[in-house]
N, CA, C and O atoms as a GROMACS GRO file, in nm:
protein
  268
    1MET      N    1   9.158  19.020  17.867
    1MET     CA    2   9.116  18.918  17.775
    1MET      C    3   9.240  18.858  17.708
    1MET      O    4   9.328  18.931  17.661
    2THR      N    5   9.247  18.726  17.704
    2THR     CA    6   9.361  18.661  17.642
    2THR      C    7   9.335  18.638  17.494
    2THR      O    8   9.220  18.627  17.452
    3THR      N    9   9.440  18.630  17.418
    3THR     CA   10   9.425  18.603  17.276
    3THR      C   11   9.469  18.461  17.247
    3THR      O   12   9.562  18.409  17.308
    4ASP      N   13   9.400  18.399  17.155
    4ASP     CA   14   9.430  18.263  17.114
    4ASP      C   15   9.514  18.271  16.987
    4ASP      O   16   9.468  18.328  16.888
    5PRO      N   17   9.635  18.218  16.987
    5PRO     CA   18   9.720  18.230  16.869
    5PRO      C   19   9.662  18.162  16.745
    5PRO      O   20   9.687  18.207  16.633
    6ILE      N   21   9.587  18.056  16.763
    6ILE     CA   22   9.527  17.988  16.648
    6ILE      C   23   9.418  18.075  16.587
    6ILE      O   24   9.410  18.088  16.465
    7VAL      N   25   9.335  18.134  16.670
    7VAL     CA   26   9.231  18.224  16.621
    7VAL      C   27   9.294  18.343  16.550
    7VAL      O   28   9.247  18.385  16.445
    8ASP      N   29   9.400  18.398  16.607
    8ASP     CA   30   9.470  18.510  16.544
    8ASP      C   31   9.524  18.471  16.407
    8ASP      O   32   9.514  18.548  16.311
    9GLU      N   33   9.580  18.351  16.397
    9GLU     CA   34   9.634  18.304  16.270
    9GLU      C   35   9.525  18.287  16.164
    9GLU      O   36   9.543  18.327  16.049
   10VAL      N   37   9.412  18.229  16.205
   10VAL     CA   38   9.301  18.210  16.112
   10VAL      C   39   9.246  18.344  16.066
   10VAL      O   40   9.219  18.363  15.947
   11ARG      N   41   9.231  18.438  16.157
   11ARG     CA   42   9.180  18.570  16.120
   11ARG      C   43   9.277  18.641  16.027
   11ARG      O   44   9.234  18.708  15.932
   12LYS      N   45   9.407  18.627  16.053
   12LYS     CA   46   9.508  18.691  15.968
   12LYS      C   47   9.502  18.631  15.826
   12LYS      O   48   9.510  18.704  15.728
   13ALA      N   49   9.489  18.499  15.817
   13ALA     CA   50   9.481  18.433  15.687
   13ALA      C   51   9.355  18.475  15.612
   13ALA      O   52   9.360  18.502  15.492
   14GLY      N   53   9.243  18.481  15.682
   14GLY     CA   54   9.117  18.524  15.619
   14GLY      C   55   9.126  18.667  15.571
   14GLY      O   56   9.080  18.699  15.462
   15ASP      N   57   9.185  18.753  15.651
   15ASP     CA   58   9.200  18.892  15.612
   15ASP      C   59   9.290  18.904  15.489
   15ASP      O   60   9.259  18.982  15.398
   16ALA      N   61   9.399  18.829  15.485
   16ALA     CA   62   9.489  18.834  15.370
   16ALA      C   63   9.419  18.784  15.244
   16ALA      O   64   9.438  18.840  15.136
   17TYR      N   65   9.338  18.680  15.257
   17TYR     CA   66   9.266  18.626  15.141
   17TYR      C   67   9.167  18.729  15.088
   17TYR      O   68   9.165  18.757  14.968
   18PHE      N   69   9.085  18.787  15.176
   18PHE     CA   70   8.984  18.882  15.131
   18PHE      C   71   9.046  19.013  15.084
   18PHE      O   72   8.988  19.084  15.001
   19LYS      N   73   9.163  19.046  15.135
   19LYS     CA   74   9.233  19.167  15.092
   19LYS      C   75   9.271  19.158  14.944
   19LYS      O   76   9.273  19.259  14.873
   20LYS      N   77   9.301  19.034  14.897
   20LYS     CA   78   9.333  19.014  14.755
   20LYS      C   79   9.220  19.061  14.665
   20LYS      O   80   9.242  19.101  14.550
   21PHE      N   81   9.098  19.055  14.717
   21PHE     CA   82   8.979  19.091  14.639
   21PHE      C   83   8.923  19.226  14.682
   21PHE      O   84   8.807  19.258  14.654
   22ASN      N   85   9.006  19.304  14.751
   22ASN     CA   86   8.965  19.436  14.800
   22ASN      C   87   8.838  19.425  14.884
   22ASN      O   88   8.751  19.513  14.881
   23TYR      N   89   8.828  19.315  14.960
   23TYR     CA   90   8.716  19.287  15.050
   23TYR      C   91   8.581  19.280  14.978
   23TYR      O   92   8.476  19.308  15.036
   24ASP      N   93   8.587  19.242  14.849
   24ASP     CA   94   8.465  19.224  14.770
   24ASP      C   95   8.420  19.079  14.789
   24ASP      O   96   8.480  18.987  14.735
   25LEU      N   97   8.314  19.060  14.867
   25LEU     CA   98   8.268  18.924  14.900
   25LEU      C   99   8.229  18.845  14.777
   25LEU      O  100   8.259  18.726  14.766
   26LYS      N  101   8.162  18.911  14.685
   26LYS     CA  102   8.118  18.841  14.564
   26LYS      C  103   8.238  18.786  14.487
   26LYS      O  104   8.236  18.671  14.444
   27ALA      N  105   8.342  18.867  14.471
   27ALA     CA  106   8.462  18.822  14.399
   27ALA      C  107   8.533  18.710  14.475
   27ALA      O  108   8.580  18.614  14.414
   28ALA      N  109   8.541  18.722  14.607
   28ALA     CA  110   8.608  18.620  14.687
   28ALA      C  111   8.533  18.487  14.678
   28ALA      O  112   8.596  18.382  14.665
   29PHE      N  113   8.400  18.490  14.685
   29PHE     CA  114   8.324  18.366  14.678
   29PHE      C  115   8.328  18.306  14.538
   29PHE      O  116   8.323  18.184  14.524
   30GLU      N  117   8.336  18.390  14.435
   30GLU     CA  118   8.353  18.337  14.300
   30GLU      C  119   8.486  18.262  14.290
   30GLU      O  120   8.494  18.157  14.228
   31ASP      N  121   8.589  18.318  14.352
   31ASP     CA  122   8.720  18.252  14.353
   31ASP      C  123   8.711  18.118  14.427
   31ASP      O  124   8.766  18.018  14.382
   32MET      N  125   8.641  18.118  14.539
   32MET     CA  126   8.625  17.994  14.616
   32MET      C  127   8.551  17.890  14.532
   32MET      O  128   8.588  17.772  14.532
   33ARG      N  129   8.447  17.932  14.462
   33ARG     CA  130   8.371  17.840  14.378
   33ARG      C  131   8.460  17.784  14.267
   33ARG      O  132   8.458  17.664  14.238
   34HIS      N  133   8.538  17.872  14.205
   34HIS     CA  134   8.628  17.829  14.098
   34HIS      C  135   8.730  17.729  14.152
   34HIS      O  136   8.756  17.626  14.089
   35ARG      N  137   8.787  17.756  14.268
   35ARG     CA  138   8.885  17.665  14.329
   35ARG      C  139   8.821  17.531  14.360
   35ARG      O  140   8.884  17.426  14.343
   36THR      N  141   8.697  17.533  14.407
   36THR     CA  142   8.626  17.409  14.438
   36THR      C  143   8.607  17.326  14.312
   36THR      O  144   8.629  17.205  14.313
   37GLU      N  145   8.566  17.392  14.203
   37GLU     CA  146   8.546  17.321  14.077
   37GLU      C  147   8.676  17.263  14.024
   37GLU      O  148   8.679  17.152  13.971
   38GLN      N  149   8.785  17.338  14.039
   38GLN     CA  150   8.915  17.295  13.988
   38GLN      C  151   8.978  17.186  14.074
   38GLN      O  152   9.069  17.116  14.028
   39SER      N  153   8.931  17.170  14.197
   39SER     CA  154   8.993  17.072  14.287
   39SER      C  155   8.965  16.929  14.245
   39SER      O  156   9.041  16.838  14.279
   40GLY      N  157   8.854  16.908  14.171
   40GLY     CA  158   8.819  16.773  14.129
   40GLY      C  159   8.750  16.692  14.238
   40GLY      O  160   8.716  16.576  14.216
   41ARG      N  161   8.730  16.751  14.352
   41ARG     CA  162   8.663  16.680  14.461
   41ARG      C  163   8.512  16.680  14.437
   41ARG      O  164   8.458  16.770  14.374
   42LYS      N  165   8.448  16.578  14.489
   42LYS     CA  166   8.303  16.568  14.476
   42LYS      C  167   8.238  16.666  14.574
   42LYS      O  168   8.270  16.667  14.693
   43VAL      N  169   8.148  16.747  14.522
   43VAL     CA  170   8.076  16.843  14.605
   43VAL      C  171   7.936  16.788  14.629
   43VAL      O  172   7.866  16.750  14.536
   44VAL      N  173   7.897  16.784  14.753
   44VAL     CA  174   7.767  16.730  14.790
   44VAL      C  175   7.678  16.844  14.837
   44VAL      O  176   7.716  16.924  14.923
   45SER      N  177   7.559  16.852  14.780
   45SER     CA  178   7.460  16.951  14.823
   45SER      C  179   7.340  16.875  14.879
   45SER      O  180   7.277  16.796  14.808
   46LEU      N  181   7.310  16.899  15.002
   46LEU     CA  182   7.198  16.832  15.067
   46LEU      C  183   7.075  16.922  15.065
   46LEU      O  184   7.088  17.045  15.073
   47PRO      N  185   6.956  16.863  15.054
   47PRO     CA  186   6.836  16.946  15.059
   47PRO      C  187   6.819  17.004  15.200
   47PRO      O  188   6.864  16.944  15.297
   48PRO      N  189   6.755  17.120  15.210
   48PRO     CA  190   6.736  17.178  15.343
   48PRO      C  191   6.646  17.089  15.428
   48PRO      O  192   6.552  17.026  15.379
   49ARG      N  193   6.677  17.084  15.556
   49ARG     CA  194   6.594  17.006  15.649
   49ARG      C  195   6.472  17.089  15.688
   49ARG      O  196   6.482  17.211  15.702
   50PRO      N  197   6.359  17.023  15.707
   50PRO     CA  198   6.241  17.098  15.752
   50PRO      C  199   6.263  17.151  15.894
   50PRO      O  200   6.330  17.088  15.976
   51ALA      N  201   6.208  17.265  15.920
   51ALA     CA  202   6.222  17.326  16.052
   51ALA      C  203   6.143  17.245  16.154
   51ALA      O  204   6.034  17.196  16.126
   52LYS      N  205   6.200  17.233  16.273
   52LYS     CA  206   6.130  17.164  16.381
   52LYS      C  207   6.035  17.264  16.446
   52LYS      O  208   6.070  17.380  16.465
   53PRO      N  209   5.914  17.218  16.479
   53PRO     CA  210   5.822  17.311  16.547
   53PRO      C  211   5.876  17.350  16.683
   53PRO      O  212   5.930  17.267  16.756
   54ARG      N  213   5.861  17.474  16.716
   54ARG     CA  214   5.908  17.522  16.846
   54ARG      C  215   5.800  17.495  16.951
   54ARG      O  216   5.681  17.501  16.920
   55PRO      N  217   5.842  17.466  17.071
   55PRO     CA  218   5.742  17.442  17.176
   55PRO      C  219   5.661  17.568  17.203
   55PRO      O  220   5.710  17.681  17.191
   56SER      N  221   5.538  17.546  17.239
   56SER     CA  222   5.449  17.657  17.268
   56SER      C  223   5.498  17.732  17.392
   56SER      O  224   5.548  17.670  17.486
   57ARG      N  225   5.482  17.861  17.392
   57ARG     CA  226   5.526  17.940  17.506
   57ARG      C  227   5.405  17.999  17.580
   57ARG      O  228   5.413  18.107  17.637
   58THR      N  229   5.295  17.927  17.576
   58THR     CA  230   5.178  17.977  17.646
   58THR      C  231   5.196  17.962  17.796
   58THR      O  232   5.260  17.868  17.843
   59ILE      N  233   5.139  18.054  17.869
   59ILE     CA  234   5.148  18.052  18.015
   59ILE      C  235   5.022  17.985  18.067
   59ILE      O  236   4.910  18.023  18.032
   60LYS      N  237   5.042  17.887  18.151
   60LYS     CA  238   4.927  17.817  18.209
   60LYS      C  239   4.889  17.889  18.338
   60LYS      O  240   4.973  17.911  18.426
   61HIS      N  241   4.763  17.925  18.346
   61HIS     CA  242   4.714  17.994  18.467
   61HIS      C  243   4.645  17.893  18.556
   61HIS      O  244   4.578  17.800  18.511
   62ARG      N  245   4.663  17.915  18.683
   62ARG     CA  246   4.591  17.832  18.780
   62ARG      C  247   4.446  17.880  18.786
   62ARG      O  248   4.419  18.000  18.774
   63PRO      N  249   4.354  17.787  18.806
   63PRO     CA  250   4.215  17.832  18.819
   63PRO      C  251   4.202  17.923  18.940
   63PRO      O  252   4.262  17.900  19.046
   64THR      N  253   4.123  18.024  18.922
   64THR     CA  254   4.102  18.117  19.034
   64THR      C  255   4.003  18.057  19.132
   64THR      O  256   3.910  17.986  19.094
   65GLU      N  257   4.024  18.084  19.259
   65GLU     CA  258   3.934  18.033  19.361
   65GLU      C  259   3.817  18.129  19.377
   65GLU      O  260   3.832  18.251  19.369
   66ALA      N  261   3.703  18.073  19.400
   66ALA     CA  262   3.585  18.156  19.423
   66ALA      C  263   3.598  18.220  19.562
   66ALA      O  264   3.636  18.153  19.658
   67ALA      N  265   3.566  18.346  19.572
   67ALA     CA  266   3.581  18.417  19.700
   67ALA      C  267   3.465  18.397  19.790
   67ALA      O  268   3.463  18.450  19.901
   0.00000   0.00000   0.00000
């Protein structure tokens, strides 16, 4: 299996970031939220889209022939 240097770099950066918070997801996401608020950029929240109905998975049977 070959390794992608870009993927390795991204994983290394993510690991270093989360290591700062002792891998505590809640603390890391709070930091991300704080950074987002401090950035001054407009944050857009879109409403969830309704789920699309899934196609029926019924099996169609052929009519049986009379013997």
